[in-house]
C-alpha positions in Angstrom: 101.5 124.1 67.2 101.0 127.1 70.7 101.6 126.1 73.7 98.3 124.9 75.7 97.4 123.8 79.3 98.6 120.4 80.3 98.0 120.1 83.6 97.4 121.6 87.0 99.2 120.8 90.0 97.4 121.6 93.2 98.7 120.8 96.9 100.5 124.1 97.6 98.7 126.5 100.5 100.7 129.5 99.2 102.7 131.3 96.6 104.7 128.4 94.2 108.3 130.2 94.4 110.6 127.3 92.7 110.2 124.8 90.2 112.6 122.5 88.8 111.7 119.9 85.8 115.2 117.8 85.4 113.3 114.4 84.1 109.9 114.0 81.9 108.5 112.1 84.7 109.5 114.5 87.6 108.7 118.2 88.8 109.7 119.9 92.1 108.1 122.9 93.8 108.9 124.5 96.7 106.1 127.3 98.5 105.8 130.0 101.0 103.5 127.3 102.7 106.5 125.8 104.2 106.9 122.7 102.0 108.2 121.5 98.9 107.0 119.0 96.6 108.1 116.0 94.7 105.6 115.4 91.7 105.7 112.5 89.4 104.0 110.1 86.9 104.4 106.6 85.7 104.2 107.3 82.0 104.2 110.1 79.7 100.3 110.3 79.1 99.8 109.7 83.0 98.9 112.8 85.3 101.2 113.8 87.5 100.4 113.0 91.6 102.0 114.2 94.8 104.8 111.7 95.6 106.5 113.0 98.5 106.0 116.5 100.7 109.1 117.7 102.4 108.6 120.0 105.2 112.2 121.4 106.2 111.1 123.8 108.8 108.7 126.6 109.7 109.7 128.9 107.3 109.3 129.3 103.6 110.8 127.1 101.1 112.2 129.8 98.7 114.6 127.6 96.3 114.7 123.7 95.1 117.0 122.1 92.7 117.7 117.7 92.3 120.6 115.9 92.4 120.4 113.4 89.8 120.9 109.4 91.1 123.9 108.6 93.0 125.5 105.1 93.9 124.2 106.1 97.8 121.1 107.6 96.5 119.5 105.6 93.5 116.5 108.1 93.1 118.5 111.3 93.5 118.5 114.1 96.2 116.0 116.8 96.5 117.9 120.0 97.6 115.6 123.0 99.4 116.8 126.0 100.5 114.2 128.9 102.9 114.3 131.5 105.2 115.8 129.2 107.9 119.0 130.4 105.7 120.0 126.2 105.7 120.6 123.9 102.7 118.5 120.7 103.2 119.2 117.7 101.2 117.0 115.1 101.0 117.7 111.2 99.7 114.4 110.5 97.7 115.1 107.2 98.6 115.2 107.1 102.0 113.0 109.8 104.0 110.9 112.9 103.3 111.0 113.6 106.9 114.3 113.9 107.3 116.9 115.6 105.9 119.8 113.5 105.1 122.1 116.7 105.3 121.7 120.0 106.8 124.4 122.4 105.2 125.0 125.1 107.8 126.7 129.1 106.9 124.2 130.9 104.7 122.9 134.0 107.6 120.0 134.5 105.5 117.5 133.6 103.0 118.8 130.7 100.6 117.3 132.0 97.3 118.5 130.1 94.4 119.9 126.9 94.2 121.3 125.0 91.6 123.3 121.4 91.2 125.9 119.3 88.9 125.5 116.0 87.9 128.2 115.2 90.3 126.5 116.5 93.3 128.4 119.5 93.8 125.8 122.4 94.6 125.9 125.9 94.2 123.3 128.4 96.7 122.8 131.8 96.6 121.4 133.9 99.9 120.6 137.4 100.8 123.8 137.4 102.6 125.0 138.8 99.6 127.0 135.7 99.0 126.9 132.1 96.9 128.4 129.3 98.7 129.5 125.7 96.4 129.2 122.5 98.3 130.9 119.2 97.7 130.5 115.9 99.2 127.6 117.8 101.1 130.4 120.1 103.2 131.7 123.5 101.8 134.0 123.8 99.3 134.2 127.6 98.5 132.5 130.8 99.3 131.9 133.3 96.7 132.6 136.6 97.6 132.4 139.7 95.6 128.2 140.4 95.3 127.2 143.8 97.0 124.0 142.3 97.5 121.5 139.5 97.6 122.3 136.6 95.1 119.2 136.2 93.4 120.3 133.0 90.5 123.2 130.5 90.7 123.7 128.0 88.2 126.0 125.3 88.5 127.8 125.2 84.5 129.8 121.9 85.9 131.3 121.0 89.1 134.2 124.2 88.8 132.6 126.7 86.9 129.4 128.7 88.1 127.1 132.0 87.0 125.7 134.3 89.6 123.1 137.0 89.6 122.9 139.7 92.1 120.8 142.4 92.9 123.8 144.6 92.3 122.6 144.5 88.6 125.5 142.5 87.7 125.9 138.7 86.6 129.6 136.9 87.6 131.6 133.9 86.1 133.4 132.0 89.1 136.1 129.6 87.8 136.7 127.6 91.6 136.4 130.7 94.2 137.6 133.2 91.8 135.5 135.8 89.6 137.0 135.7 86.6 134.3 138.1 84.8 131.6 140.4 85.7 128.8 141.3 83.3 127.3 144.2 83.5 124.1 145.7 81.6 121.1 145.3 83.5 119.7 148.6 85.4 118.2 146.4 88.1 118.2 143.6 89.8 119.1 140.2 88.7 116.6 137.5 89.4 117.2 134.9 86.9 119.6 132.8 84.7 119.7 130.1 82.3 122.2 128.0 80.4 121.7 128.2 76.8 124.3 125.5 74.5 126.5 126.7 72.2 125.7 130.4 72.9 126.3 131.1 76.9 123.3 132.2 79.1 120.9 134.2 79.4 119.6 136.5 82.4 116.4 138.3 83.0 115.9 140.8 85.5 113.8 143.7 87.4 114.0 145.8 85.0 111.8 144.2 82.8 114.9 143.0 80.4 116.1 139.4 79.3 119.9 139.4 77.9 121.3 136.9 76.1 125.1 136.4 76.7 128.1 134.7 74.8 130.5 133.9 77.7 133.1 135.9 76.8 130.5 139.3 77.5 128.8 140.0 74.3 125.2 140.2 73.8 123.5 138.5 71.6 120.0 139.9 71.9 117.9 142.3 74.6 114.3 140.8 74.2 111.8 143.4 75.9 108.6 142.5 76.3 107.6 141.9 79.7 106.0 145.0 81.3 107.2 144.5 84.9 109.9 142.4 86.7 111.2 139.1 85.2 111.4 136.4 88.1 112.4 133.7 86.0 114.0 132.0 83.0 114.5 128.4 81.6 115.3 127.4 78.4 114.1 124.3 76.2 115.9 121.4 74.4 114.8 123.2 70.8 116.2 126.3 72.1 113.3 128.3 73.2 114.2 130.8 76.2 111.0 130.8 78.6 110.4 133.4 80.8 107.9 134.6 83.3 107.4 137.4 85.5 105.1 140.1 87.5 102.8 141.3 85.0 101.2 137.6 85.1 102.7 136.3 81.8 104.9 133.0 80.6 106.5 134.3 77.2 108.4 132.0 74.5 111.5 133.8 72.7 112.6 132.3 69.4 115.3 134.3 67.7 115.1 137.4 69.7 111.2 137.4 69.0 108.1 137.1 71.7 106.5 134.0 69.7 103.9 133.3 72.6 102.6 135.2 75.5 100.6 133.0 78.0 98.7 135.1 80.8 97.7 133.7 83.8 95.3 134.0 86.4 97.5 135.5 89.0 99.4 138.4 90.2 103.1 136.9 89.6 104.5 134.2 87.6 107.0 133.5 90.3 109.2 130.7 88.6 109.5 128.9 85.5 111.5 125.8 84.0 110.8 123.2 81.3 110.8 119.4 81.0 113.2 117.4 77.9 110.0 116.9 76.6 109.6 121.0 75.8 106.8 121.3 78.5 106.8 124.3 80.4 106.5 124.3 84.0 105.1 127.6 86.2 104.9 128.5 89.4 102.3 131.2 90.5 101.3 133.2 93.5 97.9 131.5 93.4 99.6 128.5 94.9 99.3 126.6 91.3 102.1 124.6 89.6 101.2 124.4 86.1 102.1 122.5 83.1 101.8 123.7 79.1 102.6 121.6 76.4 102.7 122.3 72.3 102.4 118.5 72.1 98.8 118.3 71.0 98.2 114.6 72.7 99.1 116.2 76.1 97.1 119.2 75.8 94.4 119.2 78.7 90.8 118.4 77.5 88.8 120.9 75.8 86.9 122.0 79.1 90.0 122.5 81.5 91.7 124.4 78.8 88.2 126.6 78.1 88.2 127.0 81.9 91.7 128.4 82.3 91.0 130.8 79.6 87.6 132.0 81.0 89.4 132.1 84.4 92.3 134.5 82.9 89.4 136.6 80.7 88.0 137.1 84.2 90.7 138.8 85.5 89.5 142.3 86.2 92.3 144.6 84.5 91.6 148.3 86.6 91.7 151.1 84.1 94.3 153.0 86.2 96.7 150.4 85.1 97.0 150.8 81.5 96.0 154.4 81.3 92.8 155.4 82.8 90.8 155.6 79.4 87.2 155.9 78.9 85.3 153.1 77.5 83.3 155.1 75.9 86.5 156.4 73.3 87.8 152.9 72.9 87.5 151.5 69.5 84.6 148.3 68.9 85.0 144.9 68.5 85.8 145.4 64.6 89.4 146.5 65.4 90.2 142.8 66.2 90.3 142.4 62.5 92.9 144.1 62.3 96.4 141.5 63.3 99.2 142.5 66.0 102.3 142.9 65.2 103.7 140.7 67.6 102.5 138.4 70.3 101.9 140.6 73.6 100.8 143.1 71.8 97.8 144.7 73.9 94.4 146.0 72.5 91.6 147.9 74.6 87.9 147.1 72.8 84.3 148.8 73.7 82.4 145.4 74.0 79.0 147.4 73.9 80.0 149.5 76.7 82.0 147.3 78.4 86.2 147.9 78.3 87.8 144.6 77.0 91.5 143.8 76.9 93.0 141.8 74.5 96.4 140.3 73.9 97.6 139.1 70.4 98.3 135.6 70.3 101.3 135.0 67.2 101.2 131.8 67.0 97.0 131.0 66.7 97.2 134.5 65.0 93.9 135.8 66.7 93.4 138.3 70.0 92.9 136.6 72.9 91.0 138.4 75.7 92.9 138.2 78.9 90.5 140.5 80.8 88.2 143.6 81.3 88.9 146.7 81.6 87.4 148.5 84.9 87.3 151.4 87.3 90.0 150.7 90.5 87.6 149.3 93.1 86.1 151.6 95.4 86.5 154.5 93.6 83.3 156.2 94.6 84.8 155.2 98.7 88.4 156.4 98.5 90.7 157.0 101.4 93.4 159.6 101.4 96.8 158.8 102.9 99.5 161.2 102.3 97.7 162.9 99.4 96.8 159.8 97.4 93.8 157.6 97.1 93.7 154.0 98.6 91.0 151.5 98.6 91.6 150.7 102.2 93.6 152.7 104.9 94.2 150.3 107.5 95.4 151.2 111.5 97.7 148.6 113.0 98.5 148.3 116.6 102.3 146.4 116.8 102.5 147.4 120.3 100.2 147.8 123.0 100.0 151.5 123.9 101.6 152.5 121.3 100.9 154.7 118.4 98.9 152.7 116.0 100.3 152.8 112.5 98.5 153.2 108.9 98.8 151.0 106.0 97.4 152.1 103.0 96.5 149.2 100.4 94.5 149.7 96.9 92.9 145.9 95.9 94.4 146.3 92.7 98.0 146.3 93.5 100.4 143.0 94.6 100.3 142.5 98.9 103.8 142.5 98.7 104.3 145.5 97.5 102.3 147.3 99.9 103.3 145.2 102.4 106.6 146.4 101.7 106.5 149.8 101.9 104.4 149.7 105.4 107.4 148.2 106.5 110.6 150.8 105.0 107.8 153.6 105.9 107.3 152.1 109.6 111.2 150.9 109.8 109.7 147.5 110.8 112.1 144.6 109.7 111.5 142.8 106.3 111.5 139.6 107.8 107.7 140.4 109.0 106.9 140.9 105.0 104.7 137.8 105.1 102.7 138.5 108.0 101.5 141.8 107.0 100.7 140.5 103.4 98.6 137.8 105.3 97.3 140.7 107.6 96.1 142.7 104.1 94.6 139.7 102.9 92.3 138.8 105.5 91.3 142.3 106.2 90.4 143.3 102.5 87.2 142.3 101.5 86.5 141.1 98.1 89.9 141.4 97.3 90.5 141.3 93.1 93.5 140.5 91.5 95.6 143.2 90.2 98.2 144.4 87.9 101.3 146.1 88.9 102.6 147.2 85.8 102.8 150.6 86.7 105.7 151.4 88.6 106.7 148.0 90.1 108.3 147.8 93.8 110.0 144.7 94.3 109.0 143.1 97.5 112.7 141.4 98.1 115.3 142.5 96.3 118.0 145.7 97.5 116.1 148.1 95.3 116.6 150.6 98.6 120.3 149.4 98.8 123.1 151.6 100.2 123.5 154.1 97.4 126.7 156.4 97.2 126.1 158.0 93.7 122.8 159.9 94.7 123.1 160.9 98.1 119.5 159.4 98.7 117.7 156.5 98.0 115.9 156.0 94.9 112.0 155.4 95.7 108.6 155.5 93.8 107.0 157.0 97.3 109.1 158.3 99.8 112.2 157.5 101.2 114.1 154.4 101.9 116.3 153.2 104.5 119.8 153.6 102.9 120.7 150.1 103.5 119.4 147.1 102.1 115.6 146.3 103.1 117.0 143.9 105.6 118.2 146.8 107.5 115.6 148.4 108.5 114.6 149.6 112.2 112.3 148.5 114.1 111.2 149.5 117.8 112.2 147.3 121.0 110.1 145.1 122.7 109.9 141.6 123.8 107.0 140.3 121.3 106.7 139.6 117.5 104.6 142.2 115.6 101.3 140.5 114.0 101.4 137.3 115.9 102.7 138.2 119.5 105.3 135.3 119.7 108.0 135.7 122.3 111.1 136.8 120.9 114.7 137.9 122.8 114.2 141.5 123.6 117.3 142.9 122.2 116.4 142.0 118.4 112.9 142.5 118.5 110.1 144.4 116.9 107.1 145.3 118.4 104.3 143.2 118.7 100.6 142.8 119.2 97.8 141.2 116.5 97.0 143.9 113.8 93.8 145.8 115.0 91.7 148.6 113.0 91.0 151.8 114.4 92.3 152.3 117.3 93.8 155.0 119.1 96.7 154.9 121.5 95.8 154.6 125.4 97.5 157.2 127.2 100.6 157.4 128.3 102.4 155.8 126.0 105.7 154.5 128.0 107.6 153.1 125.4 109.8 154.9 122.7 110.0 154.2 119.5 113.7 153.2 118.2 115.6 153.2 115.1 118.1 150.2 115.8 118.2 147.9 112.8 120.9 148.1 110.9 122.7 145.7 107.7 126.3 146.5 110.1 128.7 145.1 107.1 127.2 147.0 104.0 127.4 150.5 106.2 131.1 149.4 106.9 131.9 148.4 103.5 130.3 152.3 102.7 132.5 153.9 105.2 135.6 152.3 103.8 134.5 152.9 100.2 134.2 156.8 100.9 137.6 156.8 103.2 139.8 154.8 99.8 138.1 157.7 97.5 139.3 160.4 100.0 142.8 159.2 100.3 143.1 158.9 96.6 142.1 162.7 96.3 145.1 165.1 97.2 143.0 168.2 98.4 140.5 165.8 100.6 143.1 163.4 101.6 143.4 165.4 105.0 139.8 164.3 106.0 140.3 160.2 105.2 141.2 157.9 108.0 144.4 156.5 108.8 146.1 153.9 111.0 144.5 154.4 114.6 141.4 156.2 113.6 140.9 153.3 111.2 140.8 151.0 113.7 138.6 152.6 115.9 136.1 153.1 113.5 136.4 149.0 112.6 136.2 148.8 116.2 132.9 150.3 116.5 131.7 148.1 113.6 133.0 145.0 115.8 131.6 146.2 119.3 128.1 146.5 116.9 128.0 143.3 115.2 128.2 141.4 118.8 125.6 143.5 120.5 122.9 143.1 117.7 123.7 139.9 116.8 120.9 137.0 117.6 121.4 136.0 120.5 123.4 139.2 121.3 127.2 138.8 122.8 129.1 141.0 125.0 131.7 143.1 123.2 135.2 142.6 125.0 136.0 146.4 124.8 133.7 149.5 125.3 133.4 152.6 122.9 135.2 155.5 124.5 135.2 158.7 123.4 138.4 158.3 121.5 136.0 156.2 119.1 133.4 159.4 119.2 136.3 162.0 118.6 136.5 159.7 115.3 133.2 160.3 114.2 132.9 164.0 115.2 135.6 164.3 112.6 134.0 162.3 109.6 130.9 164.9 110.1 132.7 167.8 110.4 135.1 167.4 107.6 133.8 165.0 105.1 132.1 166.3 102.0 127.9 166.6 102.8 127.3 163.5 100.1 129.4 161.2 101.4 128.2 161.9 105.2 125.3 159.8 105.1 126.8 156.5 106.9 128.5 158.3 109.4 125.5 159.8 110.6 123.4 156.0 110.3 126.4 154.8 112.5 125.8 157.8 114.8 122.3 156.3 115.5 123.7 152.9 116.2 125.9 154.1 118.6 123.4 156.8 120.3 121.6 153.7 120.9 123.8 151.0 122.2 126.9 152.8 123.7 125.3 155.9 125.2 128.2 156.3 128.1 130.8 157.0 125.5 130.1 160.6 125.1 128.3 161.1 128.7 130.4 163.6 129.8 128.3 166.6 129.7 130.9 168.7 127.7 131.8 165.8 125.1 127.9 165.6 124.9 127.1 168.6 123.5 130.6 168.7 121.2 128.9 165.3 119.6 125.5 167.2 119.1 126.6 169.9 117.7 128.8 167.5 115.3 125.4 165.7 114.2 123.9 169.0 113.4 127.0 170.2 111.2 126.7 166.2 109.4 123.3 167.6 108.0 124.4 171.3 107.5 121.8 172.8 110.1 123.6 176.1 109.7 123.3 176.4 106.0 120.3 178.3 104.2 116.6 176.3 104.0 116.2 177.7 100.4 115.1 177.0 98.0 113.2 173.7 98.3 112.8 171.1 98.1 116.4 170.7 99.6 119.2 169.0 97.5 118.8 164.7 97.8 121.5 163.8 100.1 120.8 166.7 102.6 117.4 165.3 102.8 119.1 162.4 103.4 121.4 163.2 105.9 118.6 165.0 108.2 116.6 161.8 107.9 119.1 160.3 109.4 120.2 163.2 111.9 116.7 162.6 113.5 116.7 158.9 113.8 120.0 159.3 115.4 118.1 162.0 118.1 115.2 159.7 118.4 117.6 156.7 119.6 119.1 159.1 121.8 115.7 158.7 124.2 116.0 155.5 125.3 114.6 154.3 128.6 117.6 154.3 130.1 119.1 157.3 128.8 121.0 159.9 131.4 118.8 163.6 131.1 121.6 165.2 133.4 121.3 168.9 133.8 119.7 168.4 130.2 121.8 170.6 128.3 122.0 168.1 125.6 118.1 168.0 125.1 117.9 172.3 125.2 120.2 172.0 122.5 118.5 169.7 120.5 115.3 171.9 120.7 117.0 174.7 120.2 118.8 173.6 116.9 115.3 172.1 115.7 113.4 175.6 116.3 115.6 177.2 114.0 114.2 175.0 110.8 110.9 175.9 109.1 108.8 173.2 109.2 108.2 173.5 105.6 111.7 172.8 105.0 110.7 168.7 105.6 108.8 168.3 102.4 109.3 164.0 102.9 106.7 162.6 105.1 109.2 160.6 106.5 111.3 162.9 107.9 108.3 164.4 109.4 106.9 161.5 110.7 110.6 160.9 112.4 110.8 164.4 114.1 107.1 163.8 115.6 108.7 160.5 116.4 111.7 162.6 118.8 109.4 164.7 120.5 106.8 161.3 120.9 110.1 159.5 123.0 111.0 162.5 124.6 107.4 162.2 126.2 108.0 159.1 127.3 110.4 160.2 129.3 108.1 163.1 130.9 105.6 160.5 131.7 108.3 158.3 133.6 110.1 161.4 135.5 109.5 164.5 135.8 110.4 167.4 133.3 112.0 170.5 133.9 109.7 173.1 133.7 111.5 174.9 130.5 112.1 171.2 128.8 108.1 170.8 129.1 107.5 174.3 127.7 110.2 173.8 125.0 108.9 170.2 124.2 105.2 171.3 123.9 106.0 174.5 121.6 107.4 171.9 119.4 104.8 169.3 119.5 101.9 171.9 119.1 104.3 173.4 115.8 103.9 170.1 114.4 100.3 169.9 115.3 99.6 173.3 113.7 101.4 172.9 110.2 101.1 169.2 109.3 98.3 168.9 107.4 99.3 166.0 104.8 100.4 163.1 106.8 98.7 161.8 109.4 101.1 159.5 111.0 103.2 162.4 111.7 100.3 164.1 113.4 99.0 161.4 114.9 102.6 160.6 116.9 102.4 164.0 117.6 99.3 163.9 119.2 100.5 161.2 121.3 103.2 163.2 122.4 101.4 165.7 123.5 98.5 163.7 125.3 101.8 162.2 127.6 102.7 165.6 128.6 99.3 166.5 129.6 99.0 163.5 131.2 102.1 163.8 132.9 101.1 167.6 134.0 98.4 166.1 135.7 100.3 163.1 137.2 103.2 165.3 138.6 100.5 168.1 139.7 102.1 170.8 137.6 99.5 172.1 135.1 100.1 173.8 132.1 99.8 177.6 132.0 96.8 179.1 130.8 97.9 179.8 127.4 99.6 176.5 126.8 96.6 174.5 127.7 94.5 177.4 125.2 96.7 176.6 122.7 96.6 172.8 122.9 92.4 173.3 123.1 92.6 175.2 119.7 94.7 171.9 118.3 92.7 169.6 120.0 89.4 171.1 118.1 90.7 171.4 114.4 92.7 168.7 114.0 90.3 165.7 113.4 88.6 168.2 110.5 92.2 167.9 109.0 92.3 164.6 109.1 88.8 163.2 109.0 89.6 160.0 107.9 91.6 158.8 110.9 89.7 157.6 113.2 92.6 157.6 115.7 92.8 161.0 116.1 89.6 162.0 116.6 89.7 159.3 119.5 92.9 160.6 120.9 92.2 164.1 120.5 89.0 163.6 122.9 90.8 161.6 125.2 93.2 164.6 125.7 90.3 167.4 126.2 89.0 165.2 128.4 92.5 165.2 130.4 92.6 169.0 129.7 
């Protein structure tokens, strides 16, 4: 019999990220609405009801598991993990309001949990570790993964499996890794034990792999068209998978025998009841149960309503190839059966494009959606040469330049939010606030498929990579560390909510507003401060070890005292960037900078990117370490040499590693213009401007690089508002700003930041009674009169251009 809807559990107000169903009468669910729900039923034919609601705190609950009854807990324990980095353990028989135990040790989101019958708990986290807890105290810390640990299983009290965003799976005996399983090409998201065989794993590469414990691959299951997030195994041995393609698939003997489409963007989690029923948790906030036993099926009306919801889910044409309806076969094509469950066929039904999927068990084509043109095709907005349904303007700080947020209503809002945060160097912990803003701002949002070019909202897809020089990205540069390392501007309030946070670790703030230009003058520079310091340190040591092993390159490696200087800098940065920050017990000195200069000059070009990124942080947090004028000049010359500035600028595009190095150089230079930075005689600024003038603007082919270059000028202009610049410096800055505005024709954000810089320069000229030269004013007017037409869709550019013209 096929699986059909059995019941729908309504109670959550946000995405259901985890489900657990240890008994036929018990289901646990965890949600982004900050709660976990304990669902029970009195008998096999009774309905599940909400028995208890657990609210560990104000952050999202990401994972949940269950410990069977123990003498001190006759109804067992519910265990939750979430963004607060805590593991909370509730004694079901005592209270759902206060956890009986709070397990402290993780540093980031606890995204996976599993428990053995004796009460042993294993937790996995974005902090790249798994931890084993016995007697509700930490017994082991499992170290070895290089990225987030997304999946964990307690095989028994002393053996564990972990799956990670580093694409690997590890088998542990107590705290020792005894085997590493490799094969997935992207982040491993789920694991499930298969009795008498081994285990199954799923990943962002869209595949499911079945392994023996010895490491042999039994099956590679392909069928999902996007990320596969979760796995479970029924008591009959069927494998159940759920993913971003909004399907749950049932696999038997290496074949997909049934695919259940959901009317939601993502199927985040699946589990199975002992009676073989399937439980799913989805992005629509619902928990659903499916059964293969007819007596447990929902009423015909409920099943029909579910199928209508699925069929009403519009599938935009671009996600399935952009085909024209009139070229599709008619309904007669449905006479031919599919080859296997999950096969898709597009049909022209009297001029309406419909999408059908083959159900191998019921041996029929099921309608799963209508084929439509992408919403808003007639009213698209262009951003970076691509068309979007919406391009929002987002103000993140009073008076600072607003940011562009492009969004198509057919994409997962989390994908758009991640892209926005990465592009603008904002911390990833604002992901859900951005999603909320998108959902509230986009009217008539239609559920969409992310089948094309999926981009995971949470994993380390942008992790620090050595082999490619530049991280892979479907559209733009990603930060060369994990997504948690995205830099942010300094402020005293939190973006989107305005909630106060410590100034040393805050991102810029204010509620998003639409289509508003900055109010001149803008005083606060945009700095690149966030970083995954352990990942950066590990990468530098890795490269150093490789150089030591190469006879021809060993002289470039660090040894003894120089290596200790390197680690000193990381210790300094760890303390000063902690939350709350702690005062380092030693300063960064010129001796430390000498180490950076050595690495920037001596190391191979493709291995310089972590050195440039470390320099970015040192420039921001320890400017006194290179304050002597001659030493400043040496350091900044070394930074440009690290980015191969004197090398030819053709052919274009430049090699990937060089593009990455230039991006990181620009971030470091932007940080040199902090509020408290010392201009001194201005020689170091003249050096920067002279060097930049040597490079043709066309060499910077990536929008992210050009935007960061524009940020350098913007930050310098903020200094020019606070103190009068030397006329020569102001002229050089103005020439560079005008060059951007004259040459930038694609990226509105790059142009806008340069435009704010121009506004600051013009404002300061009035403020300090130091007017621009006639030729400078003429060039500025020419740009201001033409720029709004170049970026006609950007109201900020038009409004700010008018404001600056008024100042002139």
